[in-house]
C-alpha positions in Angstrom: 5.4 1.4 33.3 4.2 4.9 33.3 7.4 7.0 34.7 6.6 9.2 37.4 9.4 12.0 36.0 11.2 14.3 38.1 9.8 12.7 41.6 10.3 9.0 41.1 9.5 8.3 44.7 5.6 8.9 44.4 3.9 10.1 47.5 0.7 8.0 48.2 -2.1 8.9 46.4 -4.3 11.3 49.1 -7.3 9.8 47.9 -6.2 5.6 47.9 -7.0 3.6 51.1 -4.9 4.5 53.9 -5.0 1.1 55.1 -2.0 -1.4 56.0 -1.1 -4.9 53.8 -3.5 -7.5 55.4 -3.2 -10.9 55.4 -6.9 -10.8 55.6 -6.9 -9.6 51.8 -9.3 -11.0 49.7 -7.6 -13.3 47.3 -8.0 -12.4 43.6 -5.9 -13.4 40.6 -4.4 -10.5 40.3 -2.7 -9.7 36.9 -0.6 -6.5 36.6 -0.3 -5.3 33.0 2.1 -2.2 32.9 5.2 -3.3 34.6 8.7 -2.3 33.8 12.1 -3.6 34.0 15.4 -3.1 32.2 18.5 -4.9 31.0 22.1 -3.7 31.3 22.5 -3.1 27.5 19.6 -0.9 27.7 20.7 1.0 30.7 24.7 1.7 29.1 23.1 2.7 25.7 21.0 5.3 27.3 23.6 6.1 29.6 25.9 7.3 26.4 22.8 9.3 25.2 22.7 11.3 28.1 26.6 11.5 28.2 26.6 13.0 24.8 23.2 15.1 24.4 23.9 18.6 25.6 20.4 20.1 24.7 17.9 19.4 27.2 15.2 16.4 26.5 12.7 15.5 29.1 13.4 11.6 28.3 16.8 11.8 28.9 16.5 13.9 32.0 14.5 11.2 33.5 17.1 8.5 32.6 19.7 10.5 34.2 17.9 9.0 37.2 17.2 5.6 35.9 20.7 4.9 35.1 22.0 5.8 38.6 23.0 2.9 40.3 22.1 5.1 43.8 18.8 6.4 42.5 15.5 4.9 43.4 14.7 3.0 40.8 17.9 1.6 38.9 18.2 -2.0 40.8 14.5 -2.2 41.0 14.4 -2.2 37.3 17.3 -4.9 36.7 15.8 -7.3 39.3 13.4 -9.5 38.4 13.3 -12.6 40.8 14.5 -10.8 44.3 12.6 -7.5 45.2 10.0 -7.7 42.5 8.9 -11.2 43.5 8.7 -10.4 47.2 6.5 -7.3 46.5 4.3 -9.2 44.3 4.0 -11.8 47.1 3.4 -9.5 50.0 0.4 -8.0 48.0 -1.0 -11.1 46.3 0.1 -10.3 42.9 0.3 -13.3 41.1 1.6 -12.0 37.5 3.9 -8.9 36.0 3.1 -8.5 32.2 6.6 -7.1 31.9 7.9 -4.7 28.9 11.2 -2.7 28.8 11.2 0.4 30.5 10.2 3.6 28.5 11.7 4.9 26.2 12.4 1.2 25.1 15.0 1.3 22.1 13.6 4.2 20.2 16.3 7.1 20.8 18.8 4.7 19.7 20.4 4.6 16.6 18.8 1.6 14.2 21.5 -0.9 14.6 21.9 -0.8 18.3 18.4 -0.4 18.7 17.5 -3.7 16.9 20.4 -5.4 18.6 19.1 -4.5 22.4 15.7 -5.3 21.2 16.5 -8.8 20.2 18.6 -9.2 23.2 16.0 -7.6 25.8 13.3 -10.1 24.2 15.5 -13.3 24.5 16.2 -12.5 28.2 12.6 -11.8 28.6 11.4 -15.0 27.0 13.8 -16.9 29.5 12.4 -15.1 32.5 8.8 -16.5 31.5 10.2 -19.8 30.8 11.6 -20.0 34.1 8.7 -18.5 36.0 5.6 -18.9 33.9 3.3 -18.3 36.8 4.7 -15.2 37.7 5.5 -13.2 34.3 4.1 -12.9 30.8 5.5 -9.9 28.6 5.5 -7.6 25.7 7.9 -7.3 23.2 10.2 -4.4 22.5 10.8 -3.2 18.8 13.1 -1.0 16.6 10.0 1.1 15.2 12.9 3.6 13.7 13.6 0.5 11.5 10.5 -0.4 10.4 11.7 -3.5 8.3 13.6 -4.8 11.3 10.9 -4.0 13.5 8.7 -6.4 11.9 10.7 -8.9 11.5 11.7 -8.5 15.3 7.6 -8.6 16.2 7.1 -11.8 14.3 10.3 -13.3 15.8 8.8 -12.3 19.5 5.3 -13.4 18.9 5.6 -16.2 16.9 8.8 -18.1 18.3 9.6 -16.5 22.1 5.7 -16.5 22.1 5.5 -13.0 24.0 2.5 -11.6 24.7 1.9 -8.4 22.7 4.1 -5.4 21.5 5.2 -2.2 23.4 5.8 1.0 21.4 6.8 4.2 23.7 4.5 6.7 21.6 6.5 8.6 19.3 9.6 7.8 17.6 12.1 10.5 16.3 9.2 12.8 17.2 6.7 11.0 14.4 3.5 9.2 15.2 2.5 5.5 14.2 -0.3 7.1 12.6 2.4 8.3 9.9 1.9 6.0 6.7 5.6 4.9 7.2 5.0 3.0 10.2 1.7 1.5 8.5 3.5 -1.7 7.8 4.4 -2.2 11.3 0.7 -1.8 12.7 -0.2 -4.4 9.5 2.3 -6.9 11.1 0.7 -6.2 14.8 -2.7 -6.8 13.4 -1.6 -10.0 11.3 0.2 -11.4 14.5 -3.2 -11.1 16.5 -1.8 -9.5 19.9 -2.3 -6.1 21.4 -0.4 -2.9 21.0 0.6 -1.1 24.4 1.3 2.3 23.5 3.4 3.5 26.3 3.8 7.3 27.5 7.0 9.3 27.2 7.7 12.8 27.5 6.2 15.3 24.5 8.5 15.8 21.6 11.1 18.7 22.6 9.1 21.0 20.5 5.9 20.3 22.5 7.8 20.2 25.9 9.0 23.7 25.4 5.2 25.1 26.6 5.5 22.5 29.7 9.0 22.9 31.6 8.4 26.1 33.3 7.1 23.9 36.1 8.0 20.7 35.0 4.9 19.7 33.1 6.4 17.6 30.6 6.7 14.8 33.1 3.9 12.2 34.4 2.1 15.1 36.0 0.5 16.2 32.5 2.7 15.8 29.6 2.6 12.0 29.5 -0.8 11.8 29.0 -1.1 14.6 26.7 1.4 13.2 24.2 0.2 9.9 24.2 -3.9 10.8 24.4 -2.9 12.7 21.0 -1.1 9.8 19.7 -4.1 7.5 20.3 -6.3 10.0 18.8 -4.2 10.4 16.0 -4.4 7.0 14.9 -8.0 7.3 14.9 -8.6 10.5 13.1 -5.7 9.4 10.4 -8.0 6.6 9.0 -5.4 3.7 10.7 -8.3 1.8 12.2 -10.3 1.7 9.0 -7.2 0.4 7.3 -6.8 -2.2 9.8 -10.1 -2.7 11.8 -8.6 -5.9 13.7 -6.1 -4.1 15.7 -6.3 -3.5 19.6 -4.6 -0.8 21.4 -4.1 -0.5 24.9 -3.5 2.7 26.8 -2.3 3.2 30.3 -3.4 5.5 32.9 -7.3 5.0 32.4 -6.6 5.9 28.6 -4.8 8.8 28.9 -7.5 11.6 29.0 -9.5 10.2 25.7 -12.5 8.5 27.6 -13.6 11.7 29.2 -13.7 13.3 25.7 -16.0 11.3 23.9 -18.7 13.4 23.4 -16.5 16.1 22.2 -14.6 14.2 19.9 -17.6 13.0 18.3 -19.4 16.3 18.0 -16.6 18.5 16.8 -15.5 15.2 14.2 -18.5 14.6 12.7 -20.2 18.4 12.8 -17.5 21.1 12.5 -15.6 20.8 9.7 -15.7 24.7 8.1 -12.3 25.0 7.0 -10.6 21.5 8.1 -9.4 18.7 5.8 -9.6 15.5 7.9 -9.9 12.3 6.7 -13.3 11.1 6.8 -13.9 7.9 8.6 -16.4 5.1 8.7 -17.2 5.1 12.5 -17.1 8.4 15.1 -14.4 8.6 17.0 -15.9 7.2 20.1 -17.0 3.8 18.3 -12.9 3.5 17.5 -11.8 3.7 21.0 -14.9 1.4 22.2 -14.2 -1.2 19.4 -10.2 -0.9 19.1 -8.8 0.3 22.6 -8.4 -1.2 25.9 -7.1 0.9 29.2 -5.5 0.1 32.3 -5.6 1.5 35.5 -1.9 2.3 35.5 -0.9 5.3 38.0 -4.9 6.4 38.5 -5.8 4.6 41.7 -9.1 6.8 42.0 -12.7 5.2 42.2 -14.3 8.0 40.6 -12.2 7.8 37.4 -12.6 3.7 37.5 -16.4 4.2 37.3 -16.4 6.5 34.7 -14.7 4.7 32.8 -16.4 1.2 33.4 -19.7 3.5 32.4 -18.3 4.8 29.3 -16.3 2.1 27.6 -17.7 -1.3 30.1 -15.5 -2.8 32.4 -14.6 -5.6 29.5 -12.4 -2.9 28.1 -10.4 -2.3 31.3 -7.2 -3.8 33.0 -5.4 -3.6 36.3 -1.9 -2.3 36.6 0.2 -1.0 39.2 3.4 0.8 37.0 6.0 -0.8 39.6 8.8 0.0 40.4 7.2 3.7 39.7 4.6 3.2 41.7 3.6 0.9 44.6 1.8 -2.4 44.9 0.0 -1.5 47.9 -1.5 1.6 46.6 -2.7 -0.3 43.3 -4.2 -3.5 45.2 -5.9 -1.5 48.0 -7.8 0.8 45.5 -9.0 -1.7 43.6 -9.9 -4.5 46.0 -12.2 -1.1 48.0 -13.3 -0.1 44.9 -17.4 -0.2 45.0 -18.0 -2.0 41.8 -19.6 -5.1 41.2 -17.8 -7.9 42.0 -18.0 -9.5 38.5 -16.3 -6.0 37.1 -13.6 -6.6 39.7 -12.5 -10.1 38.3 -12.6 -8.7 34.9 -10.3 -5.7 35.5 -7.8 -8.0 37.8 -7.6 -10.8 35.7 -9.8 -12.2 33.2 -9.5 -9.3 30.5 -5.9 -9.4 30.7 -5.9 -13.5 30.1 -8.0 -12.8 27.1 -6.5 -10.1 25.8 -2.7 -11.2 26.3 -3.5 -14.8 25.7 -2.4 -15.4 29.1 -3.1 -18.8 30.6 -6.2 -19.2 33.3 -5.0 -20.5 36.5 -5.2 -23.7 37.2 -6.1 -24.4 40.8 -8.6 -21.4 41.6 -10.6 -21.3 38.1 -9.6 -17.7 37.9 
């Protein structure tokens, strides 16, 4: 569900396969793990924010496009069982793991956020009940109100049987590494479900450095902001406090896998003048123990091979980023990837089944 920012109608990745959809495509159980949807109540709340906010905000810049009925994604976000299922069937994608599109409810006033989150989770559970072989889902919680966020997380997982929690990076410019949010992380760890940290634009203070060329959106700002968030959870000692917490990052890990050597070197050896918390493990050990990544929006074989080499295929899951990116590009990329078949099966479905507790397919055994 990584939003593509100002483009919104992405051009095909020049490195992706150019072949057309083919009825001879090899069958895999394809579970896509970062797929966006919305509800009218979310659209209405965000539309009000757009109308009443005068200063530039990169997330609301995007919401002007998302809430436009004549825009490229508005109807696709609100649709579950028409256009979406047709696209899934066309490219032999069996399941979407759905989550309320960014920024979820995190920009709303606390009462509105709690109400919209509860409504969204109820409707998501109903959609899964109606199409249990096609949909699974991540719960939305009002992070800005930690007690109610915990209450809704517990309800969504224990009662509604959703598959995990999604939080759209920062909330009011604050990160989950700050201690006021630790009770939320403790609750998620206790529920034994993964936390998906989804991108949003950098906080306005950060975004100023990106704005000249509109770099605050998906071209760079999203991964820079979300990678920072993922790293702060490590360096802030969160994963020493909650060692069983499992975190999912999209877009091939938001840049973190490529930085493992330098993170370890600089954190462990270069401490002159710094007062970082002492950690039980190296940063790379936390990433390999506590983080999963998905392929969302990164349909490039060299990146996939590198991440398999440094993290292992057991830590990577398939994702499309619908409706912000296309089924065709994502499916053709992974189908054509020159990786071991056993790794392809793990990435397409086995890891998602294990991490998000999705039932295995009955007929094929995949």
